[in-house]
N, C-alpha and C positions, 0 to 999 in steps of 0.2 A: 556652624550656626544653624539655627532652626527657624521655626515660625515666628520668633520674636524679632526677626531681622527688619530693620528700617531701610528702605531703598530711597536714597535722596539724589535725584538728578541735580548735579551741581552746575551743569551748563558748559558752555564753550570757553576755554581759556586760550588766549593767544600768547605764543612764546616767540622770542626773537633771540637766537643764539649768536654771539660774536664768534665766528669761526675763522677769522682772517689769519691767525697764527698757524692754522692747520691746512690752508689751501694747498692742494696738490698732494696731500698726504692721506694715506689710508688711516681710517679711524673708526672707532665705535663710540656711539653715544648712548648713555644710560640715563633713565629717569630714576631719580633717587628720592625715596619717601623718607622723611625724617624718622629716626627711631623713637623719639619721645614726643608725644602730643599731649598737651595739657588736658587733663580730665579723662584721658583714656587709660584704663587700668592695665590693658594687655593688648599687644599687637593683634591678637585673635579677634578683638572687638571691632576692627575696621578693615574693610577691603576697599581698595580704590580700583575702579575699572576705567579704562580710557580707550577711545577710538581716535586714531590720528586722521587728519583730513588731507594729508600730503604724503611725504616720503617716510614718515615715522610709523612704526608698527603699533597696533593696538596691543593692549595687554591688561594685566592686573597685578596688584601687589599689596603688601601690608606694610605697616610702619617698620622701618629698618631695611626694606628691600631696595635693591639696586637692579633695575630691569633694563636689559638692552632693548633699545627702540630703533636703532639705526646702525648700519655698517656699510662702509664704502669709502670712496675717495671724495674728500671735501672739495667741492667745485667753486664755492662762492664765499665771500667774506662774512656773509650773514645767512643763517638758515632760519626760515620762518615756518612755524607749525602751529596748528590749532588742535587741541585735545578736547573732546567731548567727555567730561568726567561724570561718573556716577559713584556715589559713596554708598557702601553697604555697611550699616552700623548695627551692632548688637547693643541695645540700650542698657542691658545688664552690665556691660563693661564700661559704662560712662559714669564718671563722678565729677561733673562739671562744678567748678567754683561758682558761687552765687553771682549772677549777672554776667557770666561769660558765655561764649559760644565756642563750638568746636571749630578750631582753626589750626591750619598747618600750612607750611610753604615747601613744596617739593622743589628740587633743583635738578640740573642736568650736569653730568660729568662727561668729559670727552677724553678718550684714551686712544693714543696713536698706536699704530701697528707697524711692524717692520716692513 
């Protein structure tokens, strides 16, 4: 991406993960960005940056990425985290349907370890 990049501070998003099935187990948690976002022609047109406010690591990713944000032994039935998100968009890669807005919903995946 070059000088055409739009930097959009998205703000703070609070997450609460139900981790009770994993208490006492070693696990990794991944932040998963959906591969298809309506109006985005290519994953190269969007980068999402985040900073965690607690135990989760900051990072960045593009649509379709699965980025590890935590690793350790799950201690509690709920894990709370807040991400401060920034979107970096190349407007040349957007083809939004009339009246729509750029929208997506990332998820978390938990993977247990031996």
